C-alpha positions as CSV (number, residue, x, y, z in Angstrom):
1,M,-44.1,-10.0,0.9
2,T,-47.0,-10.2,3.4
3,I,-46.7,-10.9,7.1
4,Q,-48.5,-14.2,6.6
5,Q,-45.9,-15.2,3.9
6,L,-43.1,-14.2,6.1
7,I,-44.1,-16.3,9.1
8,K,-44.2,-19.4,6.9
9,L,-40.6,-19.0,6.0
10,K,-38.1,-21.3,7.7
11,E,-35.1,-19.8,9.4
12,S,-32.4,-22.0,8.1
13,E,-33.7,-22.9,4.6
14,D,-35.1,-19.5,3.8
15,K,-32.3,-17.5,5.5
16,I,-34.5,-15.5,7.8
17,E,-34.0,-14.6,11.4
18,F,-37.0,-13.7,13.6
19,K,-36.6,-11.4,16.7
20,E,-39.3,-10.1,19.0
21,A,-37.7,-6.7,19.5
22,K,-40.8,-5.5,21.3
23,T,-39.3,-2.1,22.2
24,Q,-35.9,-2.0,20.6
25,Y,-33.1,-4.3,19.3
26,N,-29.5,-3.3,19.8
27,Y,-27.6,-2.0,16.8
28,N,-23.9,-2.7,17.4
29,N,-23.5,-4.2,20.9
30,G,-22.1,-7.7,20.6
31,R,-22.5,-10.3,17.8
32,K,-26.2,-10.8,18.3
33,S,-26.9,-7.2,17.1
34,V,-28.3,-5.8,13.9
35,L,-24.8,-5.5,12.4
36,G,-23.9,-8.9,13.5
37,Y,-26.9,-10.5,11.7
38,V,-26.3,-8.3,8.7
39,C,-22.8,-9.7,8.4
40,A,-23.8,-13.3,9.0
41,L,-26.8,-13.3,6.6
42,A,-24.9,-11.6,3.8
43,N,-22.1,-14.1,4.3
44,E,-24.8,-16.8,3.7
45,G,-25.8,-15.3,0.4
46,G,-28.4,-12.8,1.7
47,G,-31.5,-13.0,3.9
48,I,-34.0,-11.3,6.1
49,L,-33.8,-10.0,9.7
50,A,-37.4,-9.6,11.0
51,F,-38.5,-7.8,14.1
52,G,-41.8,-8.2,15.8
53,I,-42.1,-12.0,15.5
54,K,-41.5,-14.5,18.3
55,E,-38.5,-16.5,17.9
56,T,-40.0,-19.9,18.5
57,K,-42.8,-21.8,16.8
58,P,-45.6,-20.9,16.4
59,Y,-44.3,-17.6,15.0
60,T,-46.7,-15.0,16.3
61,L,-46.6,-11.3,16.3
62,V,-45.7,-9.0,19.2
63,N,-46.0,-5.5,17.5
64,S,-42.4,-4.3,17.5
65,Q,-41.6,-0.7,18.2
66,A,-37.9,-1.1,17.2
67,Y,-36.5,1.8,15.1
68,T,-39.9,3.6,15.0
69,G,-39.5,6.8,12.9
70,R,-35.8,5.8,12.2
71,I,-36.2,3.3,9.3
72,G,-34.3,5.5,6.8
73,Q,-31.6,6.3,9.4
74,L,-31.1,2.6,10.1
75,E,-30.5,2.0,6.3
76,Q,-28.0,4.9,6.3
77,N,-26.2,3.6,9.4
78,I,-25.8,0.1,8.0
79,Y,-24.5,1.4,4.8
80,R,-22.1,3.7,6.7
81,D,-20.7,0.9,8.9
82,K,-20.7,-2.0,6.6
83,G,-20.8,-0.7,3.0
84,I,-23.9,-2.7,2.1
85,R,-27.2,-1.5,1.0
86,V,-30.1,-3.1,2.9
87,K,-33.8,-2.4,2.4
88,V,-35.7,-1.7,5.7
89,S,-39.6,-1.7,5.6
90,E,-42.5,-1.9,7.9
91,L,-45.5,-4.4,7.6
92,F,-48.7,-4.2,9.6
93,D,-51.5,-6.8,10.0
94,E,-55.2,-6.1,10.4
95,D,-54.7,-5.6,14.1
96,N,-52.0,-3.0,13.4
97,N,-49.2,-5.2,14.7
98,R,-46.0,-3.8,13.4
99,V,-43.2,-5.9,11.8
100,V,-39.9,-4.5,10.6
101,I,-38.0,-6.5,8.0
102,I,-34.4,-5.8,6.9
103,E,-33.7,-7.4,3.5
104,I,-30.0,-8.1,3.3
105,P,-28.2,-8.7,-0.1
106,S,-25.5,-11.2,-0.6
107,R,-21.9,-10.5,-0.1
108,P,-19.9,-10.0,-3.3
109,I,-18.3,-13.0,-5.0
110,G,-15.1,-14.0,-3.2
111,K,-15.6,-11.6,-0.2
112,M,-17.1,-11.9,3.2
113,L,-18.4,-9.3,5.8
114,Y,-16.8,-9.0,9.2
115,Y,-18.1,-8.0,12.5
116,E,-15.4,-6.8,15.0
117,D,-12.8,-8.5,12.7
118,V,-14.6,-11.8,12.7
119,A,-16.4,-13.3,9.6
120,L,-19.7,-14.6,11.1
121,M,-22.1,-17.4,10.3
122,R,-25.3,-18.6,12.0
123,V,-25.2,-21.7,14.0
124,G,-28.6,-22.5,15.5
125,D,-29.5,-19.4,17.4
126,R,-25.9,-18.3,17.8
127,L,-23.6,-16.3,15.7
128,E,-20.2,-18.0,15.5
129,R,-16.9,-17.5,13.8
130,M,-17.2,-18.8,10.2
131,N,-15.8,-22.4,10.0
132,E,-12.9,-23.3,7.8
133,E,-15.0,-25.0,5.2
134,M,-17.3,-22.0,4.6
135,Y,-14.3,-19.6,4.7
136,A,-12.3,-21.6,2.1
137,S,-15.3,-21.9,-0.2
138,I,-15.8,-18.2,-0.3
139,V,-12.1,-17.4,-0.7
140,M,-11.8,-20.0,-3.6
141,E,-14.7,-18.5,-5.5
142,K,-13.7,-17.3,-8.9
143,E,-15.3,-14.4,-10.4
144,P,-16.1,-15.4,-14.0
145,D,-14.7,-13.3,-16.8
146,F,-17.7,-11.7,-18.3
147,S,-15.8,-10.2,-21.2
148,A,-14.7,-13.7,-22.3
149,K,-18.2,-15.1,-22.6
150,I,-19.8,-15.5,-26.0
151,C,-22.5,-13.0,-27.0
152,P,-24.6,-15.5,-28.9
153,E,-26.4,-13.2,-31.4
154,L,-23.3,-10.9,-32.2
155,T,-22.2,-11.2,-35.9
156,L,-19.3,-9.8,-38.0
157,G,-21.9,-7.3,-39.3
158,D,-22.2,-5.9,-35.8
159,I,-18.5,-5.0,-35.7
160,D,-17.4,-1.4,-36.5
161,E,-14.6,-1.5,-39.1
162,R,-13.4,2.0,-37.9
163,A,-12.9,0.6,-34.4
164,V,-11.1,-2.5,-35.9
165,A,-8.8,-0.2,-37.8
166,I,-7.9,1.6,-34.6
167,L,-7.4,-1.7,-32.8
168,K,-5.0,-3.0,-35.5
169,E,-3.1,0.2,-35.6
170,K,-2.5,0.4,-31.9
171,Y,-1.6,-3.3,-31.5
172,A,0.8,-3.0,-34.4
173,I,2.6,0.0,-32.8
174,K,2.5,-1.3,-29.2
175,Q,3.6,-4.9,-30.1
176,K,6.0,-3.7,-32.9
177,N,4.1,-6.0,-35.3
178,P,3.4,-4.0,-38.5
179,E,2.0,-7.0,-40.4
180,F,-0.9,-7.1,-38.0
181,R,-2.4,-4.1,-39.8
182,E,-2.9,-6.2,-43.0
183,L,-4.7,-9.2,-41.3
184,P,-8.4,-9.7,-42.2
185,T,-10.8,-8.7,-39.5
186,D,-11.8,-12.1,-38.6
187,Q,-8.3,-13.3,-38.3
188,A,-7.2,-10.4,-36.2
189,L,-10.1,-11.0,-33.8
190,K,-9.3,-14.6,-33.5
191,D,-5.7,-13.9,-32.8
192,L,-6.6,-11.7,-29.9
193,G,-9.3,-14.1,-28.5
194,L,-12.2,-11.7,-29.3
195,M,-13.6,-14.3,-31.7
196,T,-13.7,-18.1,-31.3
197,N,-15.3,-21.0,-33.1
198,E,-18.4,-20.4,-30.8
199,G,-18.8,-16.8,-31.8
200,F,-17.8,-13.2,-30.7
201,T,-17.1,-12.4,-27.1
202,Y,-18.5,-9.7,-25.0
203,A,-15.1,-8.0,-25.0
204,A,-15.5,-7.8,-28.9
205,L,-18.9,-6.1,-28.4
206,I,-17.6,-3.6,-25.9
207,L,-14.5,-2.7,-27.9
208,L,-15.8,-2.9,-31.5
209,G,-19.5,-3.3,-31.4
210,I,-21.7,-0.8,-33.3
211,E,-24.1,1.3,-31.4
212,E,-27.2,-0.7,-32.5
213,A,-25.6,-4.0,-31.3
214,L,-24.6,-2.5,-28.0
215,A,-28.0,-1.1,-27.4
216,V,-29.6,-4.6,-27.8
217,Y,-27.0,-6.9,-26.3
218,L,-25.3,-4.7,-23.6
219,P,-27.2,-1.4,-23.0
220,N,-25.6,-0.9,-19.6
221,A,-22.4,-0.3,-21.4
222,Q,-23.5,3.2,-21.8
223,I,-21.4,6.0,-20.3
224,N,-23.2,9.1,-19.1
225,I,-21.4,12.5,-18.7
226,E,-23.2,14.9,-16.5
227,Y,-22.1,18.6,-16.2
228,R,-23.1,20.6,-13.0
229,K,-22.1,24.2,-12.1
230,T,-21.3,22.9,-8.6
231,P,-20.5,19.4,-7.4
232,E,-23.3,19.7,-4.7
233,Q,-26.1,20.2,-7.3
234,T,-28.6,17.3,-7.3
235,H,-29.8,18.0,-10.9
236,F,-27.4,18.2,-13.9
237,D,-27.2,21.2,-16.2
238,K,-26.1,19.1,-19.3
239,R,-26.0,15.4,-20.0
240,Y,-24.3,13.5,-22.8
241,M,-24.7,9.7,-23.4
242,Y,-22.2,7.5,-25.2
243,L,-22.8,4.0,-26.4
244,K,-20.1,3.4,-29.0
245,P,-17.2,0.9,-29.5
246,L,-14.7,1.7,-26.9
247,F,-12.0,2.3,-29.4
248,L,-14.1,5.2,-30.7
249,E,-15.8,6.5,-27.7
250,I,-12.8,7.0,-25.5
251,D,-11.6,9.9,-27.6
252,D,-15.2,11.4,-27.6
253,I,-15.3,11.1,-23.8
254,W,-12.0,13.0,-23.3
255,S,-13.0,15.7,-25.9
256,Q,-16.3,16.2,-24.1
257,L,-14.6,16.7,-20.7
258,N,-11.8,18.7,-22.1
259,A,-14.2,21.1,-23.7
260,R,-14.8,22.6,-20.2
261,N,-11.2,22.2,-19.0
262,L,-9.3,25.1,-17.7
263,D,-5.5,25.7,-16.9
264,H,-3.6,26.8,-13.9
265,K,-1.2,29.3,-15.1
266,I,2.3,29.0,-13.5
267,N,4.2,32.3,-14.0
268,E,6.7,32.7,-11.3
269,G,10.3,33.7,-11.9
270,P,11.7,31.1,-14.4
271,Y,8.7,28.9,-14.1
272,K,6.3,29.5,-17.0
273,F,4.0,26.7,-17.9
274,D,0.3,25.6,-17.6
275,I,-1.1,22.7,-15.7
276,P,-4.6,21.7,-16.8
277,Y,-7.3,21.3,-14.2
278,F,-7.8,17.7,-15.5
279,N,-4.9,15.9,-16.9
280,E,-5.5,13.9,-20.0
281,E,-3.6,10.9,-19.1
282,V,-5.3,10.7,-15.6
283,I,-8.8,11.1,-17.0
284,R,-8.2,8.5,-19.8
285,E,-6.8,6.0,-17.3
286,A,-9.6,6.6,-14.8
287,A,-12.3,6.3,-17.4
288,L,-10.8,3.1,-18.9
289,N,-10.3,1.6,-15.5
290,A,-14.0,2.1,-14.8
291,I,-14.9,0.4,-18.2
292,A,-12.5,-2.5,-17.7
293,H,-13.2,-3.2,-14.1
294,R,-16.9,-2.5,-13.8
295,D,-19.4,-5.5,-13.2
296,Y,-21.3,-5.9,-16.4
297,T,-23.8,-8.3,-14.8
298,I,-25.1,-5.3,-12.8
299,N,-27.7,-3.3,-14.8
300,S,-26.1,0.1,-14.0
301,E,-24.2,2.6,-16.3
302,I,-20.9,4.4,-15.7
303,V,-21.6,8.0,-14.7
304,I,-19.0,10.7,-15.0
305,K,-20.0,13.9,-13.1
306,Q,-18.1,17.1,-14.0
307,S,-18.1,20.4,-12.4
308,P,-15.5,23.3,-13.0
309,D,-13.1,21.9,-10.5
310,K,-14.1,18.2,-9.8
311,I,-14.7,15.0,-11.8
312,T,-16.2,12.0,-10.2
313,I,-16.3,8.6,-12.0
314,T,-18.6,5.9,-10.7
315,N,-18.8,2.3,-11.9
316,A,-20.9,-0.7,-10.8
317,G,-19.3,-3.4,-8.8
318,G,-16.8,-2.9,-6.0
319,F,-13.0,-3.2,-6.3
320,P,-11.7,-6.4,-7.9
321,K,-11.3,-9.5,-5.7
322,G,-8.8,-8.8,-3.1
323,V,-8.6,-5.0,-3.4
324,N,-9.6,-2.5,-0.8
325,L,-8.9,1.1,0.1
326,E,-5.9,0.2,2.2
327,N,-4.1,-2.0,-0.5
328,L,-5.3,0.0,-3.6
329,L,-1.7,0.9,-4.5
330,T,0.2,-2.1,-3.4
331,I,-1.8,-5.3,-4.5
332,N,-1.6,-7.0,-7.8
333,S,-5.3,-7.6,-8.4
334,T,-7.0,-9.9,-10.8
335,P,-9.1,-7.8,-13.3
336,R,-12.8,-8.5,-13.4
337,S,-12.9,-8.5,-17.2
338,R,-9.6,-10.2,-17.9
339,L,-9.8,-10.6,-21.7
340,L,-11.0,-6.9,-22.0
341,T,-8.2,-5.7,-19.8
342,E,-5.6,-7.8,-21.7
343,I,-6.7,-6.2,-25.1
344,L,-6.5,-2.7,-23.6
345,E,-3.0,-3.4,-22.4
346,R,-1.8,-5.1,-25.6
347,T,-3.0,-2.0,-27.6
348,G,-1.4,0.4,-25.1
349,L,-4.7,2.0,-24.0
350,V,-4.0,1.3,-20.4
351,E,-0.9,0.7,-18.1
352,R,0.1,-2.9,-17.3
353,S,-2.7,-4.4,-15.1
354,G,-2.8,-3.1,-11.6
355,Q,-0.7,0.0,-12.5
356,G,-3.4,2.4,-13.7
357,V,-4.1,3.7,-10.2
358,D,-0.4,4.2,-9.7
359,K,-0.4,6.5,-12.6
360,I,-3.4,8.4,-11.5
361,F,-1.8,9.1,-8.1
362,R,1.7,9.9,-9.5
363,I,0.5,12.5,-12.0
364,T,-2.2,14.1,-9.8
365,L,0.2,14.6,-6.8
366,S,3.1,15.7,-8.8
367,E,0.9,18.5,-10.2
368,G,0.3,19.9,-6.7
369,K,-3.3,18.7,-6.5
370,P,-5.1,16.9,-3.7
371,R,-4.9,13.0,-3.5
372,P,-7.3,11.1,-5.8
373,D,-10.3,10.1,-3.5
374,Y,-11.7,6.6,-3.6
375,S,-13.1,6.9,-0.1
376,K,-16.8,6.7,-1.1
377,S,-16.3,3.3,-2.8
378,D,-18.0,0.3,-1.3
379,L,-18.8,-3.3,-2.0
380,F,-21.1,-2.4,-4.8
381,Q,-19.5,0.5,-6.6
382,V,-16.1,2.2,-7.2
383,E,-16.2,6.0,-7.0
384,L,-13.2,8.1,-7.9
385,T,-13.1,11.9,-7.3
386,L,-10.4,14.1,-8.9
387,N,-10.0,17.5,-7.5
388,A,-8.6,20.2,-9.8
389,A,-7.6,22.7,-7.1
390,M,-4.0,23.7,-7.1
391,Q,-3.0,22.9,-3.6
392,D,0.6,23.8,-3.8
393,K,2.2,25.5,-6.8
394,A,5.6,25.4,-5.3
395,F,5.5,21.5,-5.1
396,A,4.3,21.3,-8.8
397,M,7.3,23.4,-9.8
398,F,9.6,21.3,-7.5
399,M,8.4,18.0,-9.0
400,R,8.8,19.4,-12.5
401,D,12.5,20.2,-11.7
402,V,13.0,16.8,-10.2
403,Q,11.6,15.0,-13.2
404,T,13.6,17.3,-15.6
405,K,16.9,16.4,-13.9
406,R,16.0,12.7,-14.0
407,G,15.2,12.7,-17.7
408,E,12.2,11.1,-19.5
409,D,13.6,7.6,-19.4
410,N,14.0,7.7,-15.6
411,P,10.6,8.9,-14.2
412,I,10.2,9.3,-10.4
413,G,8.0,6.4,-9.2
414,T,4.5,6.5,-7.6
415,F,5.7,5.7,-4.1
416,K,8.4,8.3,-4.1
417,T,6.0,10.8,-5.3
418,I,3.5,9.9,-2.5
419,A,6.4,10.0,0.0
420,L,7.4,13.5,-1.1
421,H,3.8,14.6,-1.0
422,N,3.3,13.2,2.5
423,I,6.6,14.9,3.8
424,K,5.4,18.1,2.3
425,E,2.3,17.7,4.3
426,G,4.3,16.9,7.5
427,K,3.4,13.2,7.5
428,S,6.8,11.6,7.3
429,E,6.0,8.6,9.7
430,G,5.0,5.4,8.2
431,I,7.0,5.9,4.9
432,N,9.1,2.9,4.0
433,N,12.7,3.4,5.3
434,E,14.3,2.3,2.0
435,I,12.3,5.0,0.1
436,L,13.4,7.7,2.7
437,E,17.0,6.6,2.3
438,E,16.8,6.9,-1.4
439,L,15.1,10.2,-1.3
440,E,17.7,11.5,1.1
441,K,20.5,10.2,-1.1
442,E,19.0,11.9,-4.0
443,E,18.9,15.2,-1.9
444,L,15.2,15.5,-2.3
445,I,14.5,15.5,1.4
446,K,16.6,16.2,4.5
447,R,16.3,15.5,8.3
448,S,14.8,18.3,10.3
449,G,16.2,19.1,13.7
450,G,19.5,17.3,13.6
451,S,20.8,14.1,12.0
452,T,19.2,11.9,14.7
453,S,15.7,13.3,14.1
454,E,13.1,10.9,12.6
455,K,11.4,13.9,11.0
456,Y,12.0,14.9,7.4
457,V,11.2,18.0,5.3
458,L,11.7,18.5,1.6
459,S,15.1,19.7,0.3
460,D,15.9,23.5,0.4
461,A,15.1,23.5,-3.4
462,Y,11.4,23.3,-2.6
463,F,11.5,26.0,0.0
464,D,13.6,28.2,-2.2
465,I,10.7,28.0,-4.8
466,K,8.1,28.6,-2.0
467,N,10.2,31.5,-0.7
468,T,10.0,30.2,2.9
469,P,12.5,28.6,5.2
470,S,12.8,24.8,5.4
471,D,13.2,25.2,9.2
472,I,13.0,27.9,11.6
473,G,15.5,27.6,14.5
474,G,15.6,23.8,14.0
475,F,11.8,23.4,13.9
476,R,9.6,22.6,10.9
477,P,7.3,25.4,10.0
478,I,4.4,22.9,9.6
479,D,5.0,21.8,13.2
480,L,5.0,25.4,14.5
481,T,1.8,26.1,12.5
482,R,0.1,23.2,13.9
483,V,1.0,24.2,17.6
484,L,-0.6,27.6,16.8
485,E,-3.7,26.0,15.4
486,V,-4.1,24.0,18.6
487,I,-3.8,27.1,20.8
488,K,-6.2,29.1,18.7
489,T,-8.9,26.5,19.3
490,N,-8.0,26.0,22.9
491,A,-6.5,28.8,24.9
492,T,-5.2,26.3,27.6
493,P,-4.3,23.1,25.8
494,K,-2.8,20.1,27.5
495,M,-0.2,17.8,26.2
496,S,-3.0,15.3,25.0
497,D,-4.4,18.1,22.8
498,F,-1.1,18.5,21.0
499,V,-0.7,14.6,20.8
500,E,-4.1,14.4,19.1
501,A,-3.3,17.2,16.6
502,F,0.0,15.5,15.6
503,K,-1.4,11.8,15.6
504,E,-1.0,11.4,11.8
505,D,2.5,12.5,11.8
506,L,4.4,12.3,15.1
507,S,4.6,9.8,18.0
508,R,3.6,10.8,21.6
509,D,7.3,11.0,22.6
510,Q,8.1,13.2,19.6
511,V,5.3,15.6,20.4
512,R,6.4,15.8,24.0
513,Y,10.0,16.5,22.8
514,L,8.8,19.2,20.5
515,I,6.6,21.0,23.1
516,D,9.2,20.8,25.8
517,K,11.8,22.4,23.4
518,L,9.3,25.2,22.7
519,V,8.7,25.9,26.5
520,D,10.4,29.2,27.6
521,V,11.0,30.1,24.0
522,V,7.5,30.7,22.7
523,L,5.4,28.7,25.1
524,D,4.7,29.1,28.9
525,K,4.0,26.0,30.9
526,K,1.4,26.4,33.6
527,G,0.0,24.3,36.4
528,S,1.4,20.8,37.4
529,G,0.6,17.1,37.1
530,K,-2.5,16.4,35.3
531,G,-3.5,20.0,35.4
532,T,-0.5,21.2,33.3
533,Y,-1.4,23.2,30.3
534,Y,0.3,25.6,27.9
535,Q,0.0,29.2,26.7
536,L,1.8,31.4,24.2
537,K,4.4,33.7,25.7
538,G,3.6,37.4,25.6
539,G,4.2,39.0,22.2
540,V,3.8,35.7,20.3
541,I,0.8,36.1,18.0
542,D,1.5,34.2,14.8
543,L,4.2,32.4,12.8
544,N,6.0,35.7,12.0
545,N,6.6,36.3,15.8
546,I,7.7,32.7,16.3
547,T,10.2,33.1,13.4
548,D,11.6,36.3,14.8
549,I,12.0,34.8,18.3
550,L,13.6,31.6,17.1
551,K,16.0,33.5,14.8
552,G,16.8,35.7,17.7
553,G,15.0,38.8,16.1
């Protein structure tokens, strides 16, 4: 677009906003800021924010200096703060007048962007709270089921009979319907909704289509596996590309990833077992989730990046409608490809809709590994990173004991597993009281520091495995360690420093209570009023010293 084309656009009809911005334009100070306009224009379906053009007719140039030398940084900041990828560029006329344009894409279907917790829209030259009519129209949008659409050119000759045989077998077993194995292919596909009077659906193509048909009708269904010696590498060392019917390629994908899989060897006392770096159930569930929930209207392939101790799976399209990082484990979402997901469920390839992520978290944490990481997901892609590092062998052994005692028919649930993991990490606040009560009744956790304490630790069974005490003189070891860490980084910490260090776990009053109990035992309190600070008592150097003192050694 040239500058002359730009100034002929109309602000309302062409969704463009002109700003003089001779020297600068504020980024995030009030609604009429870069971020405010990004949200409002994205909510309108996308548009352009232009700097260097007078805001009233005739639209003339004023040679803006806004964000000179910081165009790339501006793009990065907008992505960081709003999760939306804009394109920022500079235009110059024959007199070297500079115009900066920010091209803003549309919001995703059914979602809106917020600025300071307000969904914005443009009203004249103002940015106002979105009215009820516009809000309702966005909320009521229904993302079409791409997988249920007819692929017009697809024929029975494009269907892989090997994949059909697997489909029939898995469906017969899952649904306890052995007669299904004997159905003719066209009848089986009709029964499952993969074939209608109008033709074959895209779900049929994804699940059963031969490679040649996929390459012609849906080439972005390809899955790329890239191997790197370290996750930080930009280039890949090996690359494998898969474009096969899903019922065939899911085994190939696992086999390829498993070829470089290693084991954590557990060999301590009575505990002798292996934990793979990458759990097969977790990897299959994660890969199938990416395939089922990706947006097939976006011309982008699924990429699986593997290094010795990490796997990252990225798929196009953000989370399904209504899902975000905060409610990922609690909301029952509507799958983007509903027909495809339904077939995967009915054949037993994936958990019941909405439960796949639960399984990923439950297995990963129970194996003593870090939490599955979805933090780099945004409105346009979902990115899951699985870390193979064995964070806590004792916890893995503890969880194995817990599950063995419960039996195969009574698995410990995802939220109890997460609660046990968080308590182990010293983060017992915020856990549902009902879950805490059940875990305490099952003697998997106990209160620390007395029966009235709100703090919990795992049961002694965990600490027996770990060969450390569950408490030291009534204090949690994790609390004492954190106190030491604060003092190591600040020789004269104040109460506010301790409060900050414990902010994810303890309230301000709980921290004050903890520190006051440690004063005159392992801490000295110095100064007064706002000048009060704390130091370790003489002879206290590390956790061993604290242990001896608190135990009267």
